[in-house]
N, C-alpha and C positions, 0 to 999 in steps of 0.2 A: 508335522511340517506346516508352515504357514503358506497358504495359497496366495501368491503375490498378485494374482489377477483380481481377487475379491477382497483382500485385506484392506486396501485403501477405501473401499466402499463401506466396509464395516466400521472403520474408523470415522468416516464421514457421518454415518448414521448415528453413532454414539456421540460424536462431537455436537451435532446439531440438536439431538435429543437433550443432552445435558444443558446446552445453551437455552433451549426453550423452557426447560424445567426451572432454570435460574430466573428467567424473565417472568415466568408464571408465579414463582415464589415471591419475587419482588413486587409484582403486580398485586398480589394478595395483601402484602404489607402496605402498599401505597394506596390502593383503591378501596380495600375493605376495612383494614384495621387502622388506616391513616398513619402517616409518619409519627405524629404526636402520640397516637395510641401505642405504637410499637415502642417508642421511646419510654413511655410510661411502663410498659410490660418489662422492658430491659431493666428499668429501675427497680421493679418489684422482684427481679431475680438477683438484685445486688450488683448489677452491672451499671456502668455509667450510662445514663440515658442518651448522651450524644453518640454512643457507639451504635445505636440503632440506625442513625443516618449514614454512618460509615458502612455498615453491613448492607444497607439498602443500595448504596452507590456501588459497592463491590459486586453485589449480585447482578445489578444492571450491566455494569461494564464487563464483568466476567461472562455473563450470558451472551452479550453482543459479540465479544471477542471469540467465544467458542463457536458461535454460529458462523461467523465470518472466517474462522480459521486463522486468527491472528495470535501468534505466539501460544499455540494451543498447549504445549507441554508446560510452559511456565504458568499459564493461567490455571490449568488443571491442578498443578501442585499448589498454587496460591489459594485456590478455593477449598482444597481439602481440609485445612484446619478450621475454616469457617463451618463446614458441615460437621466435623468432629466436635466442634464447640457446642453444637445443638444437642449432641448426645450428652455431653457433660452438664450443660446448664438446664436443659428442658426435658429431653426425652428419656434419659438414662434411668431416672427414678421410676418411670412408668412401666418398666419391664421391657421385654424383648418385642412383643408384637405391637405393631403400629395401631391396631384396632383397640388396644387397651385405652382406658380413660387417660387422657393426657398424651396419648400417642407414644408408643414405645420407640425403641431405638433401631428397630428392624429396617425401616425405610431410609433413615439417614446413613446407616451403616452401608447399605447397598449403594447409596449415592456416593459415599466416600470411596468404596471399592471401584465403582465405575470411573470416578475421577482419576484414581491411581492407574487404572488400566489405560485410560486415555493418555495420561502422561507417558506411560511406557510404550504405547503403540504409535503415538505421534498424531500428526495432523490429518492424514487421510487425503482423499480426493478434494479438489476445489478449495484448498486453503489459500488465503491471501498472503500470509506472511509465515512461511514455514520456520519452525524452530529446529535448530540442529539437534541431533541426538547426542547426548553427553557421552554415550558409550562409543569408543573408537573401535572400528572393525579392523 
């Protein structure tokens, strides 16, 4: 049984943590690898280089939206394919463990599961724009 007193706080902690992770990931791309470097990397994977700029923007906007609690369910669902895409394009071939050379798919898979859980449990406490639950009671 879900504890209705603590569940909103758990959802808040998950939401803010995911938002911070997305901002940190975007910051790594922007400040360390540079947008041009990330675009070049995307090109080396056979992806269109311009997609790097879209991914960077989505990570920043999605991270901020999660932290603020703006349309949390929709944002979590929208960010899930982005993370699953990293498994397909980058981390999948490196095996399961993220400590493997090239980083395995362990960490992105956990991140995808956390996003799905966030979409299922909703906004939590202190959300600015609550998203309605698609499941009718």
